Short mmCIF file of the C-alpha atoms (twelve columns), coordinates in Angstrom:
data_MODEL
# 
_entry.id   MODEL 
# 
loop_
_atom_site.group_PDB 
_atom_site.id 
_atom_site.type_symbol 
_atom_site.label_atom_id 
_atom_site.label_alt_id 
_atom_site.label_comp_id 
_atom_site.label_asym_id 
_atom_site.label_seq_id 
_atom_site.Cartn_x 
_atom_site.Cartn_y 
_atom_site.Cartn_z 
_atom_site.pdbx_PDB_model_num 
ATOM 1   C CA . MET A 1   136.861 69.474  95.737  1 
ATOM 2   C CA . GLN A 2   134.570 69.875  98.757  1 
ATOM 3   C CA . GLU A 3   135.616 73.514  99.104  1 
ATOM 4   C CA . GLN A 4   134.938 74.206  95.416  1 
ATOM 5   C CA . THR A 5   131.453 72.649  95.674  1 
ATOM 6   C CA . SER A 6   130.731 74.722  98.762  1 
ATOM 7   C CA . SER A 7   131.763 77.918  96.966  1 
ATOM 8   C CA . PHE A 8   129.644 76.993  93.944  1 
ATOM 9   C CA . LEU A 9   126.627 76.433  96.202  1 
ATOM 10  C CA . LYS A 10  127.163 79.803  97.902  1 
ATOM 11  C CA . GLY A 11  127.288 81.447  94.482  1 
ATOM 12  C CA . LEU A 12  124.029 79.806  93.439  1 
ATOM 13  C CA . ILE A 13  122.380 80.915  96.678  1 
ATOM 14  C CA . LEU A 14  123.488 84.503  96.046  1 
ATOM 15  C CA . ILE A 15  122.133 84.371  92.493  1 
ATOM 16  C CA . PHE A 16  118.834 83.002  93.806  1 
ATOM 17  C CA . CYS A 17  118.678 85.840  96.358  1 
ATOM 18  C CA . SER A 18  119.326 88.290  93.544  1 
ATOM 19  C CA . LEU A 19  116.450 86.830  91.531  1 
ATOM 20  C CA . VAL A 20  114.150 87.189  94.541  1 
ATOM 21  C CA . LEU A 21  115.246 90.795  95.064  1 
ATOM 22  C CA . LEU A 22  114.442 91.800  91.470  1 
ATOM 23  C CA . PRO A 23  110.624 91.761  91.786  1 
ATOM 24  C CA . THR A 24  110.937 93.172  95.296  1 
ATOM 25  C CA . SER A 25  112.904 96.138  94.006  1 
ATOM 26  C CA . LEU A 26  110.366 96.652  91.214  1 
ATOM 27  C CA . ASP A 27  107.540 96.727  93.767  1 
ATOM 28  C CA . LEU A 28  109.470 99.199  95.911  1 
ATOM 29  C CA . MET A 29  110.090 101.362 92.842  1 
ATOM 30  C CA . GLN A 30  106.349 101.401 92.114  1 
ATOM 31  C CA . ASP A 31  105.561 102.282 95.743  1 
ATOM 32  C CA . HIS A 32  108.030 105.168 95.605  1 
ATOM 33  C CA . ASP A 33  106.574 106.360 92.299  1 
ATOM 34  C CA . ASP A 34  103.055 106.320 93.765  1 
ATOM 35  C CA . VAL A 35  104.113 108.431 96.755  1 
ATOM 36  C CA . GLU A 36  106.070 110.757 94.452  1 
ATOM 37  C CA . SER A 37  102.994 111.285 92.277  1 
ATOM 38  C CA . GLN A 38  100.811 111.937 95.314  1 
ATOM 39  C CA . TYR A 39  103.364 114.424 96.663  1 
ATOM 40  C CA . GLU A 40  103.401 116.188 93.299  1 
ATOM 41  C CA . ARG A 41  99.577  116.353 93.152  1 
ATOM 42  C CA . GLU A 42  99.210  117.630 96.699  1 
ATOM 43  C CA . CYS A 43  102.292 119.801 97.258  1 
ATOM 44  C CA . ASP A 44  103.930 120.935 94.010  1 
ATOM 45  C CA . ILE A 45  102.820 124.496 93.290  1 
ATOM 46  C CA . GLN A 46  103.531 124.332 89.552  1 
ATOM 47  C CA . TYR A 47  101.675 121.044 89.092  1 
ATOM 48  C CA . ARG A 48  98.707  122.328 91.070  1 
ATOM 49  C CA . ALA A 49  98.599  125.527 88.996  1 
ATOM 50  C CA . LEU A 50  98.746  123.590 85.731  1 
ATOM 51  C CA . THR A 51  95.852  121.364 86.808  1 
ATOM 52  C CA . GLY A 52  93.809  124.324 88.065  1 
ATOM 53  C CA . ASN A 53  93.971  123.412 91.727  1 
ATOM 54  C CA . PHE A 54  94.334  126.728 93.574  1 
ATOM 55  C CA . SER A 55  93.284  125.518 97.028  1 
ATOM 56  C CA . ALA A 56  95.514  125.937 100.050 1 
ATOM 57  C CA . ILE A 57  98.318  123.425 100.495 1 
ATOM 58  C CA . ASP A 58  98.106  121.245 103.593 1 
ATOM 59  C CA . THR A 59  101.594 121.621 105.073 1 
ATOM 60  C CA . GLU A 60  101.156 118.717 107.492 1 
ATOM 61  C CA . LEU A 61  100.200 116.343 104.673 1 
ATOM 62  C CA . CYS A 62  103.099 117.618 102.562 1 
ATOM 63  C CA . SER A 63  105.517 117.029 105.416 1 
ATOM 64  C CA . GLU A 64  104.246 113.460 105.867 1 
ATOM 65  C CA . LEU A 65  104.418 112.787 102.127 1 
ATOM 66  C CA . TYR A 66  107.933 114.212 101.940 1 
ATOM 67  C CA . ASP A 67  109.110 111.955 104.761 1 
ATOM 68  C CA . GLU A 68  107.374 108.940 103.230 1 
ATOM 69  C CA . ARG A 69  108.870 109.728 99.835  1 
ATOM 70  C CA . SER A 70  112.378 109.843 101.324 1 
ATOM 71  C CA . ARG A 71  111.841 106.611 103.267 1 
ATOM 72  C CA . ARG A 72  110.563 104.724 100.239 1 
ATOM 73  C CA . LEU A 73  113.432 105.979 98.102  1 
ATOM 74  C CA . ALA A 74  115.940 104.727 100.675 1 
ATOM 75  C CA . LEU A 75  114.212 101.317 100.752 1 
ATOM 76  C CA . PHE A 76  114.247 101.106 96.962  1 
ATOM 77  C CA . ILE A 77  117.917 102.082 96.672  1 
ATOM 78  C CA . GLY A 78  118.897 99.618  99.409  1 
ATOM 79  C CA . CYS A 79  117.013 96.764  97.769  1 
ATOM 80  C CA . LEU A 80  118.410 97.647  94.349  1 
ATOM 81  C CA . ALA A 81  121.955 97.716  95.737  1 
ATOM 82  C CA . ALA A 82  121.429 94.327  97.398  1 
ATOM 83  C CA . PHE A 83  120.084 92.963  94.085  1 
ATOM 84  C CA . VAL A 84  123.091 94.162  92.099  1 
ATOM 85  C CA . ILE A 85  125.716 93.178  94.656  1 
ATOM 86  C CA . SER A 86  124.324 89.711  95.335  1 
ATOM 87  C CA . GLY A 87  123.953 89.026  91.620  1 
ATOM 88  C CA . LEU A 88  127.474 90.148  90.770  1 
ATOM 89  C CA . VAL A 89  129.128 88.349  93.673  1 
ATOM 90  C CA . GLY A 90  127.136 85.211  92.927  1 
ATOM 91  C CA . LEU A 91  128.186 85.282  89.280  1 
ATOM 92  C CA . VAL A 92  131.823 85.850  90.182  1 
ATOM 93  C CA . ILE A 93  131.732 82.824  92.468  1 
ATOM 94  C CA . VAL A 94  129.884 80.555  90.016  1 
ATOM 95  C CA . LEU A 95  131.700 81.424  86.791  1 
ATOM 96  C CA . PRO A 96  134.917 79.589  85.984  1 
ATOM 97  C CA . GLY A 97  138.039 81.313  87.139  1 
ATOM 98  C CA . TYR A 98  136.979 81.912  90.737  1 
ATOM 99  C CA . SER A 99  138.855 78.825  91.883  1 
ATOM 100 C CA . THR A 100 142.082 80.264  90.469  1 
ATOM 101 C CA . LEU A 101 141.685 83.314  92.704  1 
ATOM 102 C CA . GLU A 102 141.712 81.221  95.881  1 
# 
């Protein structure tokens, strides 16, 4: 009985962590989208031509934005994976039937 209660508590903790990671992943998605939009405005030749911006492209800024875009995407994907995995594992532990697997 003690072991079953301990497992149930671990499942609830994982579900709580998943609920905390949801808004975090949404914020990270918005941060990535902001950097992506800035990269498109500053560095994408087609976008700049469509908006009438024919000035020279700052290669240093584009390099920084590209690196930042990649970093923020990795953070978002990592947080999203943690959200999904912790939620699924928590539900598997909490839902009936887990005790029969042990």
